[in-house]
N, CA, C and O atoms as a GROMACS GRO file, in nm:
protein
  480
    1MET      N    1   0.084  -0.116   0.000
    1MET     CA    2   0.000   0.000   0.000
    1MET      C    3   0.089   0.123   0.000
    1MET      O    4   0.184   0.132   0.078
    2VAL      N    5   0.059   0.213  -0.085
    2VAL     CA    6   0.132   0.338  -0.090
    2VAL      C    7   0.033   0.451  -0.107
    2VAL      O    8  -0.076   0.432  -0.160
    3SER      N    9   0.071   0.567  -0.064
    3SER     CA   10  -0.016   0.682  -0.086
    3SER      C   11  -0.015   0.713  -0.236
    3SER      O   12   0.084   0.689  -0.305
    4ARG      N   13  -0.125   0.766  -0.284
    4ARG     CA   14  -0.136   0.797  -0.427
    4ARG      C   15  -0.027   0.895  -0.470
    4ARG      O   16   0.035   0.877  -0.574
    5GLN      N   17  -0.004   0.997  -0.389
    5GLN     CA   18   0.097   1.097  -0.425
    5GLN      C   19   0.234   1.030  -0.438
    5GLN      O   20   0.306   1.053  -0.535
    6HIS      N   21   0.268   0.948  -0.340
    6HIS     CA   22   0.399   0.882  -0.344
    6HIS      C   23   0.408   0.788  -0.464
    6HIS      O   24   0.512   0.782  -0.531
    7ALA      N   25   0.302   0.717  -0.490
    7ALA     CA   26   0.302   0.624  -0.604
    7ALA      C   27   0.320   0.700  -0.735
    7ALA      O   28   0.397   0.658  -0.822
    8GLN      N   29   0.250   0.810  -0.749
    8GLN     CA   30   0.259   0.886  -0.873
    8GLN      C   31   0.397   0.946  -0.891
    8GLN      O   32   0.449   0.952  -1.002
    9GLU      N   33   0.457   0.991  -0.783
    9GLU     CA   34   0.586   1.057  -0.792
    9GLU      C   35   0.702   0.958  -0.805
    9GLU      O   36   0.797   0.982  -0.880
   10ARG      N   37   0.694   0.847  -0.732
   10ARG     CA   38   0.810   0.761  -0.718
   10ARG      C   39   0.800   0.624  -0.784
   10ARG      O   40   0.902   0.564  -0.818
   11LEU      N   41   0.680   0.574  -0.803
   11LEU     CA   42   0.666   0.435  -0.844
   11LEU      C   43   0.608   0.420  -0.984
   11LEU      O   44   0.518   0.340  -1.006
   12LYS      N   45   0.659   0.496  -1.076
   12LYS     CA   46   0.611   0.485  -1.214
   12LYS      C   47   0.667   0.355  -1.273
   12LYS      O   48   0.788   0.335  -1.278
   13PHE      N   49   0.577   0.270  -1.317
   13PHE     CA   50   0.616   0.139  -1.366
   13PHE      C   51   0.536   0.107  -1.491
   13PHE      O   52   0.414   0.096  -1.486
   14ASP      N   53   0.605   0.094  -1.600
   14ASP     CA   54   0.540   0.057  -1.725
   14ASP      C   55   0.592  -0.080  -1.766
   14ASP      O   56   0.711  -0.098  -1.789
   15SER      N   57   0.502  -0.175  -1.774
   15SER     CA   58   0.540  -0.310  -1.812
   15SER      C   59   0.485  -0.337  -1.952
   15SER      O   60   0.370  -0.305  -1.980
   16PRO      N   61   0.566  -0.396  -2.039
   16PRO     CA   62   0.515  -0.426  -2.173
   16PRO      C   63   0.401  -0.528  -2.169
   16PRO      O   64   0.312  -0.525  -2.254
   17LYS      N   65   0.402  -0.616  -2.070
   17LYS     CA   66   0.295  -0.714  -2.053
   17LYS      C   67   0.245  -0.705  -1.909
   17LYS      O   68   0.325  -0.688  -1.817
   18PRO      N   69   0.115  -0.715  -1.889
   18PRO     CA   70   0.065  -0.714  -1.752
   18PRO      C   71   0.116  -0.834  -1.674
   18PRO      O   72   0.130  -0.944  -1.729
   19LEU      N   73   0.145  -0.813  -1.548
   19LEU     CA   74   0.188  -0.923  -1.463
   19LEU      C   75   0.066  -1.007  -1.427
   19LEU      O   76  -0.037  -0.953  -1.388
   20LYS      N   77   0.078  -1.139  -1.441
   20LYS     CA   78  -0.033  -1.227  -1.410
   20LYS      C   79   0.015  -1.341  -1.322
   20LYS      O   80   0.118  -1.403  -1.349
   21PHE      N   81  -0.059  -1.366  -1.218
   21PHE     CA   82  -0.030  -1.476  -1.128
   21PHE      C   83  -0.161  -1.547  -1.097
   21PHE      O   84  -0.264  -1.481  -1.078
   22ASP      N   85  -0.159  -1.679  -1.093
   22ASP     CA   86  -0.278  -1.753  -1.055
   22ASP      C   87  -0.307  -1.730  -0.907
   22ASP      O   88  -0.216  -1.729  -0.825
   23ASN      N   89  -0.432  -1.712  -0.875
   23ASN     CA   90  -0.478  -1.698  -0.736
   23ASN      C   91  -0.411  -1.584  -0.661
   23ASN      O   92  -0.394  -1.591  -0.539
   24LEU      N   93  -0.374  -1.480  -0.730
   24LEU     CA   94  -0.312  -1.365  -0.666
   24LEU      C   95  -0.374  -1.239  -0.722
   24LEU      O   96  -0.383  -1.222  -0.844
   25SER      N   97  -0.414  -1.152  -0.634
   25SER     CA   98  -0.467  -1.024  -0.680
   25SER      C   99  -0.387  -0.912  -0.617
   25SER      O  100  -0.330  -0.927  -0.509
   26PHE      N  101  -0.384  -0.801  -0.684
   26PHE     CA  102  -0.310  -0.683  -0.639
   26PHE      C  103  -0.405  -0.566  -0.641
   26PHE      O  104  -0.479  -0.545  -0.737
   27SER      N  105  -0.403  -0.489  -0.534
   27SER     CA  106  -0.488  -0.370  -0.527
   27SER      C  107  -0.402  -0.249  -0.498
   27SER      O  108  -0.309  -0.255  -0.417
   28SER      N  109  -0.433  -0.141  -0.565
   28SER     CA  110  -0.365  -0.014  -0.542
   28SER      C  111  -0.471   0.088  -0.505
   28SER      O  112  -0.575   0.098  -0.571
   29LEU      N  113  -0.444   0.165  -0.400
   29LEU     CA  114  -0.542   0.264  -0.359
   29LEU      C  115  -0.472   0.378  -0.286
   29LEU      O  116  -0.357   0.367  -0.246
   30ASP      N  117  -0.545   0.487  -0.271
   30ASP     CA  118  -0.496   0.600  -0.192
   30ASP      C  119  -0.521   0.564  -0.047
   30ASP      O  120  -0.630   0.588   0.006
   31ILE      N  121  -0.422   0.507   0.016
   31ILE     CA  122  -0.439   0.452   0.150
   31ILE      C  123  -0.477   0.559   0.252
   31ILE      O  124  -0.548   0.530   0.348
   32ASP      N  125  -0.431   0.682   0.232
   32ASP     CA  126  -0.467   0.790   0.324
   32ASP      C  127  -0.618   0.809   0.329
   32ASP      O  128  -0.675   0.828   0.436
   33ALA      N  129  -0.682   0.804   0.215
   33ALA     CA  130  -0.825   0.833   0.206
   33ALA      C  131  -0.912   0.709   0.213
   33ALA      O  132  -1.026   0.716   0.260
   34ASP      N  133  -0.861   0.595   0.168
   34ASP     CA  134  -0.948   0.480   0.144
   34ASP      C  135  -0.932   0.360   0.237
   34ASP      O  136  -1.003   0.262   0.219
   35TYR      N  137  -0.842   0.364   0.335
   35TYR     CA  138  -0.818   0.242   0.413
   35TYR      C  139  -0.941   0.195   0.489
   35TYR      O  140  -0.954   0.075   0.515
   36LYS      N  141  -1.030   0.285   0.526
   36LYS     CA  142  -1.152   0.244   0.598
   36LYS      C  143  -1.251   0.174   0.506
   36LYS      O  144  -1.343   0.107   0.554
   37LYS      N  145  -1.234   0.188   0.375
   37LYS     CA  146  -1.324   0.126   0.278
   37LYS      C  147  -1.276  -0.012   0.234
   37LYS      O  148  -1.349  -0.084   0.165
   38VAL      N  149  -1.156  -0.050   0.271
   38VAL     CA  150  -1.098  -0.177   0.226
   38VAL      C  151  -1.167  -0.294   0.295
   38VAL      O  152  -1.189  -0.292   0.416
   39ASP      N  153  -1.202  -0.396   0.217
   39ASP     CA  154  -1.251  -0.522   0.274
   39ASP      C  155  -1.128  -0.607   0.303
   39ASP      O  156  -1.086  -0.687   0.220
   40TRP      N  157  -1.071  -0.588   0.420
   40TRP     CA  158  -0.945  -0.653   0.456
   40TRP      C  159  -0.957  -0.804   0.456
   40TRP      O  160  -0.855  -0.873   0.446
   41SER      N  161  -1.078  -0.858   0.466
   41SER     CA  162  -1.094  -1.004   0.467
   41SER      C  163  -1.051  -1.066   0.335
   41SER      O  164  -1.030  -1.187   0.328
   42ASP      N  165  -1.039  -0.987   0.230
   42ASP     CA  166  -0.996  -1.036   0.100
   42ASP      C  167  -0.845  -1.064   0.094
   42ASP      O  168  -0.798  -1.122  -0.003
   43TYR      N  169  -0.771  -1.023   0.194
   43TYR     CA  170  -0.625  -1.028   0.187
   43TYR      C  171  -0.566  -1.116   0.296
   43TYR      O  172  -0.603  -1.107   0.413
   44ASP      N  173  -0.472  -1.203   0.255
   44ASP     CA  174  -0.397  -1.286   0.349
   44ASP      C  175  -0.264  -1.221   0.385
   44ASP      O  176  -0.213  -1.241   0.495
   45LEU      N  177  -0.209  -1.144   0.292
   45LEU     CA  178  -0.079  -1.080   0.307
   45LEU      C  179  -0.092  -0.934   0.270
   45LEU      O  180  -0.145  -0.899   0.165
   46ILE      N  181  -0.043  -0.849   0.359
   46ILE     CA  182  -0.044  -0.705   0.333
   46ILE      C  183   0.102  -0.660   0.332
   46ILE      O  184   0.174  -0.680   0.430
   47ILE      N  185   0.145  -0.599   0.223
   47ILE     CA  186   0.280  -0.547   0.211
   47ILE      C  187   0.271  -0.395   0.214
   47ILE      O  188   0.204  -0.334   0.131
   48CYS      N  189   0.340  -0.336   0.309
   48CYS     CA  190   0.333  -0.191   0.328
   48CYS      C  191   0.470  -0.129   0.304
   48CYS      O  192   0.569  -0.162   0.370
   49VAL      N  193   0.474  -0.040   0.209
   49VAL     CA  194   0.593   0.041   0.185
   49VAL      C  195   0.551   0.187   0.198
   49VAL      O  196   0.433   0.220   0.180
   50SER      N  197   0.643   0.269   0.228
   50SER     CA  198   0.618   0.414   0.237
   50SER      C  199   0.538   0.456   0.359
   50SER      O  200   0.477   0.563   0.358
   51LEU      N  201   0.538   0.375   0.464
   51LEU     CA  202   0.469   0.416   0.587
   51LEU      C  203   0.528   0.544   0.644
   51LEU      O  204   0.459   0.620   0.712
   52GLU      N  205   0.655   0.568   0.616
   52GLU     CA  206   0.721   0.688   0.669
   52GLU      C  207   0.663   0.816   0.612
   52GLU      O  208   0.694   0.925   0.661
   53HIS      N  209   0.579   0.805   0.511
   53HIS     CA  210   0.515   0.922   0.450
   53HIS      C  211   0.374   0.946   0.504
   53HIS      O  212   0.311   1.045   0.469
   54LEU      N  213   0.325   0.856   0.588
   54LEU     CA  214   0.186   0.863   0.634
   54LEU      C  215   0.179   0.907   0.780
   54LEU      O  216   0.244   0.848   0.866
   55GLU      N  217   0.100   1.009   0.806
   55GLU     CA  218   0.078   1.055   0.944
   55GLU      C  219   0.009   0.948   1.028
   55GLU      O  220   0.043   0.928   1.144
   56ASN      N  221  -0.087   0.879   0.968
   56ASN     CA  222  -0.173   0.787   1.043
   56ASN      C  223  -0.136   0.641   1.020
   56ASN      O  224  -0.224   0.556   1.006
   57ASP      N  225  -0.007   0.611   1.016
   57ASP     CA  226   0.040   0.474   0.990
   57ASP      C  227  -0.013   0.374   1.092
   57ASP      O  228  -0.056   0.265   1.054
   58ARG      N  229  -0.012   0.409   1.219
   58ARG     CA  230  -0.061   0.317   1.323
   58ARG      C  231  -0.211   0.293   1.309
   58ARG      O  232  -0.258   0.181   1.328
   59GLU      N  233  -0.285   0.396   1.277
   59GLU     CA  234  -0.430   0.382   1.257
   59GLU      C  235  -0.459   0.288   1.140
   59GLU      O  236  -0.547   0.203   1.148
   60ILE      N  237  -0.385   0.304   1.032
   60ILE     CA  238  -0.403   0.218   0.914
   60ILE      C  239  -0.370   0.073   0.949
   60ILE      O  240  -0.448  -0.017   0.918
   61LEU      N  241  -0.255   0.050   1.012
   61LEU     CA  242  -0.216  -0.087   1.047
   61LEU      C  243  -0.314  -0.149   1.147
   61LEU      O  244  -0.338  -0.269   1.144
   62SER      N  245  -0.370  -0.068   1.235
   62SER     CA  246  -0.467  -0.118   1.332
   62SER      C  247  -0.597  -0.164   1.266
   62SER      O  248  -0.671  -0.243   1.324
   63ALA      N  249  -0.625  -0.115   1.147
   63ALA     CA  250  -0.747  -0.153   1.076
   63ALA      C  251  -0.738  -0.292   1.014
   63ALA      O  252  -0.841  -0.350   0.976
   64ILE      N  253  -0.618  -0.347   1.004
   64ILE     CA  254  -0.601  -0.480   0.946
   64ILE      C  255  -0.651  -0.584   1.046
   64ILE      O  256  -0.609  -0.583   1.161
   65PRO      N  257  -0.741  -0.673   1.003
   65PRO     CA  258  -0.794  -0.774   1.095
   65PRO      C  259  -0.686  -0.868   1.148
   65PRO      O  260  -0.581  -0.886   1.086
   66SER      N  261  -0.713  -0.925   1.262
   66SER     CA  262  -0.622  -1.018   1.327
   66SER      C  263  -0.590  -1.137   1.236
   66SER      O  264  -0.675  -1.185   1.162
   67GLY      N  265  -0.465  -1.182   1.244
   67GLY     CA  266  -0.425  -1.303   1.175
   67GLY      C  267  -0.375  -1.285   1.033
   67GLY      O  268  -0.353  -1.384   0.964
   68ARG      N  269  -0.356  -1.163   0.988
   68ARG     CA  270  -0.303  -1.139   0.854
   68ARG      C  271  -0.152  -1.122   0.863
   68ARG      O  272  -0.101  -1.058   0.955
   69LYS      N  273  -0.081  -1.179   0.766
   69LYS     CA  274   0.064  -1.160   0.759
   69LYS      C  275   0.090  -1.019   0.707
   69LYS      O  276   0.028  -0.976   0.610
   70VAL      N  277   0.182  -0.949   0.771
   70VAL     CA  278   0.214  -0.811   0.734
   70VAL      C  279   0.365  -0.800   0.714
   70VAL      O  280   0.443  -0.841   0.799
   71LEU      N  281   0.404  -0.743   0.601
   71LEU     CA  282   0.544  -0.712   0.574
   71LEU      C  283   0.558  -0.562   0.561
   71LEU      O  284   0.485  -0.498   0.485
   72LEU      N  285   0.651  -0.505   0.636
   72LEU     CA  286   0.675  -0.361   0.631
   72LEU      C  287   0.816  -0.336   0.580
   72LEU      O  288   0.910  -0.405   0.618
   73SER      N  289   0.830  -0.239   0.495
   73SER     CA  290   0.960  -0.191   0.451
   73SER      C  291   0.980  -0.055   0.517
   73SER      O  292   0.904   0.039   0.493
   74ILE      N  293   1.083  -0.046   0.601
   74ILE     CA  294   1.103   0.076   0.680
   74ILE      C  295   1.243   0.130   0.657
   74ILE      O  296   1.341   0.064   0.692
   75PRO      N  297   1.254   0.251   0.599
   75PRO     CA  298   1.386   0.311   0.584
   75PRO      C  299   1.434   0.366   0.718
   75PRO      O  300   1.353   0.407   0.802
   76ASN      N  301   1.563   0.367   0.738
   76ASN     CA  302   1.618   0.421   0.862
   76ASN      C  303   1.700   0.548   0.837
   76ASN      O  304   1.791   0.580   0.912
   77ILE      N  305   1.665   0.618   0.730
   77ILE     CA  306   1.733   0.744   0.698
   77ILE      C  307   1.632   0.858   0.702
   77ILE      O  308   1.513   0.839   0.677
   78ASP      N  309   1.682   0.975   0.732
   78ASP     CA  310   1.595   1.093   0.735
   78ASP      C  311   1.584   1.151   0.595
   78ASP      O  312   1.678   1.146   0.515
   79SER      N  313   1.468   1.206   0.568
   79SER     CA  314   1.442   1.271   0.440
   79SER      C  315   1.337   1.378   0.465
   79SER      O  316   1.251   1.361   0.551
   80PRO      N  317   1.342   1.489   0.392
   80PRO     CA  318   1.245   1.596   0.416
   80PRO      C  319   1.100   1.553   0.401
   80PRO      O  320   1.011   1.613   0.463
   81ASP      N  321   1.073   1.452   0.320
   81ASP     CA  322   0.934   1.410   0.301
   81ASP      C  323   0.892   1.295   0.393
   81ASP      O  324   0.780   1.244   0.380
   82HIS      N  325   0.979   1.254   0.485
   82HIS     CA  326   0.943   1.151   0.582
   82HIS      C  327   0.877   1.214   0.704
   82HIS      O  328   0.925   1.316   0.756
   83VAL      N  329   0.769   1.156   0.749
   83VAL     CA  330   0.700   1.203   0.870
   83VAL      C  331   0.778   1.161   0.994
   83VAL      O  332   0.778   1.232   1.095
   84ARG      N  333   0.844   1.045   0.986
   84ARG     CA  334   0.919   0.992   1.100
   84ARG      C  335   1.037   0.910   1.049
   84ARG      O  336   1.040   0.868   0.933
   85VAL      N  337   1.133   0.889   1.137
   85VAL     CA  338   1.248   0.803   1.107
   85VAL      C  339   1.259   0.702   1.220
   85VAL      O  340   1.264   0.740   1.338
   86LEU      N  341   1.264   0.575   1.186
   86LEU     CA  342   1.282   0.469   1.284
   86LEU      C  343   1.415   0.401   1.252
   86LEU      O  344   1.425   0.321   1.159
   87LYS      N  345   1.518   0.435   1.329
   87LYS     CA  346   1.653   0.389   1.296
   87LYS      C  347   1.689   0.255   1.359
   87LYS      O  348   1.774   0.183   1.306
   88THR      N  349   1.626   0.221   1.470
   88THR     CA  350   1.666   0.099   1.540
   88THR      C  351   1.549   0.001   1.550
   88THR      O  352   1.432   0.038   1.535
   89ASN      N  353   1.583  -0.125   1.576
   89ASN     CA  354   1.479  -0.226   1.597
   89ASN      C  355   1.391  -0.188   1.716
   89ASN      O  356   1.270  -0.208   1.713
   90LYS      N  357   1.453  -0.132   1.819
   90LYS     CA  358   1.377  -0.092   1.938
   90LYS      C  359   1.273   0.015   1.902
   90LYS      O  360   1.160   0.008   1.948
   91GLU      N  361   1.310   0.112   1.821
   91GLU     CA  362   1.216   0.216   1.779
   91GLU      C  363   1.100   0.157   1.699
   91GLU      O  364   0.985   0.198   1.714
   92ILE      N  365   1.130   0.060   1.614
   92ILE     CA  366   1.026  -0.008   1.536
   92ILE      C  367   0.933  -0.084   1.630
   92ILE      O  368   0.811  -0.075   1.617
   93GLU      N  369   0.990  -0.158   1.724
   93GLU     CA  370   0.910  -0.234   1.820
   93GLU      C  371   0.824  -0.142   1.906
   93GLU      O  372   0.709  -0.174   1.935
   94GLU      N  373   0.879  -0.028   1.948
   94GLU     CA  374   0.802   0.066   2.029
   94GLU      C  375   0.687   0.127   1.950
   94GLU      O  376   0.579   0.149   2.006
   95ARG      N  377   0.707   0.154   1.823
   95ARG     CA  378   0.602   0.217   1.742
   95ARG      C  379   0.492   0.118   1.703
   95ARG      O  380   0.374   0.151   1.708
   96TYR      N  381   0.531  -0.004   1.665
   96TYR     CA  382   0.434  -0.098   1.608
   96TYR      C  383   0.405  -0.221   1.695
   96TYR      O  384   0.314  -0.297   1.664
   97GLY      N  385   0.481  -0.241   1.801
   97GLY     CA  386   0.467  -0.363   1.881
   97GLY      C  387   0.333  -0.381   1.949
   97GLY      O  388   0.294  -0.495   1.978
   98SER      N  389   0.261  -0.274   1.974
   98SER     CA  390   0.130  -0.288   2.039
   98SER      C  391   0.018  -0.318   1.939
   98SER      O  392  -0.092  -0.354   1.980
   99ILE      N  393   0.046  -0.304   1.810
   99ILE     CA  394  -0.058  -0.330   1.709
   99ILE      C  395  -0.021  -0.443   1.614
   99ILE      O  396  -0.105  -0.489   1.536
  100LEU      N  397   0.106  -0.488   1.619
  100LEU     CA  398   0.151  -0.601   1.536
  100LEU      C  399   0.231  -0.698   1.623
  100LEU      O  400   0.304  -0.656   1.713
  101ASN      N  401   0.217  -0.825   1.594
  101ASN     CA  402   0.300  -0.926   1.658
  101ASN      C  403   0.424  -0.942   1.572
  101ASN      O  404   0.426  -1.020   1.476
  102ILE      N  405   0.528  -0.868   1.606
  102ILE     CA  406   0.650  -0.864   1.526
  102ILE      C  407   0.727  -0.994   1.545
  102ILE      O  408   0.763  -1.031   1.656
  103GLN      N  409   0.752  -1.063   1.434
  103GLN     CA  410   0.824  -1.190   1.436
  103GLN      C  411   0.973  -1.172   1.409
  103GLN      O  412   1.057  -1.239   1.469
  104LYS      N  413   1.004  -1.080   1.318
  104LYS     CA  414   1.144  -1.067   1.276
  104LYS      C  415   1.166  -0.929   1.214
  104LYS      O  416   1.080  -0.878   1.142
  105ILE      N  417   1.282  -0.871   1.243
  105ILE     CA  418   1.325  -0.747   1.179
  105ILE      C  419   1.460  -0.776   1.115
  105ILE      O  420   1.554  -0.818   1.182
  106THR      N  421   1.468  -0.752   0.985
  106THR     CA  422   1.589  -0.784   0.910
  106THR      C  423   1.645  -0.658   0.845
  106THR      O  424   1.572  -0.580   0.783
  107ASP      N  425   1.777  -0.638   0.861
  107ASP     CA  426   1.843  -0.531   0.787
  107ASP      C  427   1.855  -0.578   0.643
  107ASP      O  428   1.930  -0.671   0.612
  108CYS      N  429   1.781  -0.514   0.556
  108CYS     CA  430   1.778  -0.554   0.415
  108CYS      C  431   1.894  -0.489   0.339
  108CYS      O  432   1.964  -0.555   0.262
  109THR      N  433   1.914  -0.363   0.362
  109THR     CA  434   2.027  -0.288   0.309
  109THR      C  435   2.072  -0.194   0.420
  109THR      O  436   2.020  -0.201   0.531
  110LYS      N  437   2.166  -0.108   0.391
  110LYS     CA  438   2.211  -0.012   0.492
  110LYS      C  439   2.102   0.087   0.528
  110LYS      O  440   2.106   0.148   0.635
  111ILE      N  441   2.003   0.104   0.440
  111ILE     CA  442   1.902   0.206   0.466
  111ILE      C  443   1.760   0.151   0.484
  111ILE      O  444   1.669   0.229   0.510
  112PHE      N  445   1.740   0.020   0.472
  112PHE     CA  446   1.606  -0.036   0.486
  112PHE      C  447   1.605  -0.156   0.580
  112PHE      O  448   1.699  -0.235   0.584
  113LYS      N  449   1.497  -0.166   0.653
  113LYS     CA  450   1.470  -0.284   0.735
  113LYS      C  451   1.338  -0.344   0.686
  113LYS      O  452   1.248  -0.272   0.644
  114ILE      N  453   1.329  -0.476   0.692
  114ILE     CA  454   1.205  -0.546   0.661
  114ILE      C  455   1.151  -0.603   0.791
  114ILE      O  456   1.222  -0.670   0.866
  115VAL      N  457   1.025  -0.575   0.818
  115VAL     CA  458   0.959  -0.623   0.938
  115VAL      C  459   0.857  -0.728   0.897
  115VAL      O  460   0.769  -0.702   0.814
  116GLU      N  461   0.869  -0.848   0.955
  116GLU     CA  462   0.771  -0.954   0.935
  116GLU      C  463   0.686  -0.961   1.060
  116GLU      O  464   0.738  -0.971   1.171
  117ALA      N  465   0.554  -0.956   1.042
  117ALA     CA  466   0.465  -0.951   1.158
  117ALA      C  467   0.330  -1.014   1.124
  117ALA      O  468   0.300  -1.044   1.009
  118TRP      N  469   0.251  -1.032   1.228
  118TRP     CA  470   0.111  -1.073   1.216
  118TRP      C  471   0.026  -0.963   1.277
  118TRP      O  472   0.062  -0.904   1.379
  119SER      N  473  -0.086  -0.935   1.214
  119SER     CA  474  -0.178  -0.837   1.272
  119SER      C  475  -0.243  -0.898   1.395
  119SER      O  476  -0.269  -1.018   1.400
  120ILE      N  477  -0.268  -0.814   1.496
  120ILE     CA  478  -0.330  -0.863   1.621
  120ILE      C  479  -0.458  -0.788   1.651
  120ILE      O  480  -0.524  -0.815   1.751
   0.00000   0.00000   0.00000
Protein backbone atom coordinates (compact mmCIF):
# COMPACT_ATOMS: atom_id res chain seq x y z
CA MET A 1 0.00 0.00 0.00
CA VAL A 2 1.32 3.38 -0.90
CA SER A 3 -0.16 6.82 -0.86
CA ARG A 4 -1.36 7.97 -4.27
CA GLN A 5 0.97 10.97 -4.25
CA HIS A 6 3.99 8.82 -3.44
CA ALA A 7 3.02 6.24 -6.04
CA GLN A 8 2.59 8.86 -8.73
CA GLU A 9 5.86 10.57 -7.92
CA ARG A 10 8.10 7.61 -7.18
CA LEU A 11 6.66 4.35 -8.44
CA LYS A 12 6.11 4.85 -12.14
CA PHE A 13 6.16 1.39 -13.67
CA ASP A 14 5.40 0.57 -17.25
CA SER A 15 5.39 -3.10 -18.12
CA PRO A 16 5.15 -4.26 -21.73
CA LYS A 17 2.95 -7.14 -20.53
CA PRO A 18 0.65 -7.14 -17.52
CA LEU A 19 1.88 -9.23 -14.63
CA LYS A 20 -0.33 -12.27 -14.10
CA PHE A 21 -0.30 -14.76 -11.28
CA ASP A 22 -2.78 -17.53 -10.55
CA ASN A 23 -4.78 -16.98 -7.36
CA LEU A 24 -3.12 -13.65 -6.66
CA SER A 25 -4.67 -10.24 -6.80
CA PHE A 26 -3.10 -6.83 -6.39
CA SER A 27 -4.88 -3.70 -5.27
CA SER A 28 -3.65 -0.15 -5.42
CA LEU A 29 -5.42 2.64 -3.59
CA ASP A 30 -4.96 6.00 -1.92
CA ILE A 31 -4.39 4.52 1.50
CA ASP A 32 -4.67 7.90 3.24
CA ALA A 33 -8.25 8.33 2.06
CA ASP A 34 -9.48 4.80 1.44
CA TYR A 35 -8.18 2.42 4.13
CA LYS A 36 -11.52 2.44 5.98
CA LYS A 37 -13.24 1.26 2.78
CA VAL A 38 -10.98 -1.77 2.26
CA ASP A 39 -12.51 -5.22 2.74
CA TRP A 40 -9.45 -6.53 4.56
CA SER A 41 -10.93 -10.04 4.67
CA ASP A 42 -9.96 -10.36 1.00
CA TYR A 43 -6.25 -10.28 1.87
CA ASP A 44 -3.97 -12.86 3.49
CA LEU A 45 -0.79 -10.80 3.07
CA ILE A 46 -0.44 -7.05 3.33
CA ILE A 47 2.80 -5.47 2.11
CA CYS A 48 3.33 -1.91 3.28
CA VAL A 49 5.93 0.41 1.85
CA SER A 50 6.18 4.14 2.37
CA LEU A 51 4.69 4.16 5.87
CA GLU A 52 7.21 6.88 6.69
CA HIS A 53 5.15 9.22 4.50
CA LEU A 54 1.86 8.63 6.34
CA GLU A 55 0.78 10.55 9.44
CA ASN A 56 -1.73 7.87 10.43
CA ASP A 57 0.40 4.74 9.90
CA ARG A 58 -0.61 3.17 13.23
CA GLU A 59 -4.30 3.82 12.57
CA ILE A 60 -4.03 2.18 9.15
CA LEU A 61 -2.17 -0.87 10.47
CA SER A 62 -4.67 -1.18 13.32
CA ALA A 63 -7.47 -1.53 10.76
CA ILE A 64 -6.01 -4.81 9.46
CA PRO A 65 -7.94 -7.74 10.95
CA SER A 66 -6.22 -10.18 13.27
CA GLY A 67 -4.25 -13.03 11.75
CA ARG A 68 -3.03 -11.39 8.54
CA LYS A 69 0.64 -11.60 7.59
CA VAL A 70 2.14 -8.11 7.34
CA LEU A 71 5.44 -7.12 5.74
CA LEU A 72 6.75 -3.61 6.31
CA SER A 73 9.60 -1.91 4.51
CA ILE A 74 11.03 0.75 6.80
CA PRO A 75 13.86 3.11 5.84
CA ASN A 76 16.18 4.21 8.62
CA ILE A 77 17.33 7.44 6.99
CA ASP A 78 15.95 10.93 7.35
CA SER A 79 14.42 12.71 4.40
CA PRO A 80 12.45 15.96 4.16
CA ASP A 81 9.34 14.10 3.01
CA HIS A 82 9.43 11.51 5.82
CA VAL A 83 7.00 12.03 8.70
CA ARG A 84 9.19 9.92 11.00
CA VAL A 85 12.48 8.03 11.07
CA LEU A 86 12.82 4.69 12.84
CA LYS A 87 16.53 3.89 12.96
CA THR A 88 16.66 0.99 15.40
CA ASN A 89 14.79 -2.26 15.97
CA LYS A 90 13.77 -0.92 19.38
CA GLU A 91 12.16 2.16 17.79
CA ILE A 92 10.26 -0.08 15.36
CA GLU A 93 9.10 -2.34 18.20
CA GLU A 94 8.02 0.66 20.29
CA ARG A 95 6.02 2.17 17.42
CA TYR A 96 4.33 -0.98 16.08
CA GLY A 97 4.67 -3.63 18.81
CA SER A 98 1.30 -2.88 20.39
CA ILE A 99 -0.58 -3.30 17.09
CA LEU A 100 1.51 -6.01 15.36
CA ASN A 101 3.00 -9.26 16.58
CA ILE A 102 6.50 -8.65 15.25
CA GLN A 103 8.24 -11.90 14.36
CA LYS A 104 11.44 -10.67 12.76
CA ILE A 105 13.25 -7.47 11.79
CA THR A 106 15.89 -7.83 9.10
CA ASP A 107 18.43 -5.31 7.87
CA CYS A 108 17.78 -5.54 4.15
CA THR A 109 20.27 -2.88 3.09
CA LYS A 110 22.11 -0.12 4.92
CA ILE A 111 19.02 2.06 4.66
CA PHE A 112 16.06 -0.36 4.86
CA LYS A 113 14.69 -2.84 7.35
CA ILE A 114 12.05 -5.46 6.61
CA VAL A 115 9.59 -6.23 9.38
CA GLU A 116 7.71 -9.54 9.35
CA ALA A 117 4.65 -9.51 11.58
CA TRP A 118 1.11 -10.73 12.17
CA SER A 119 -1.78 -8.37 12.72
CA ILE A 120 -3.30 -8.63 16.21
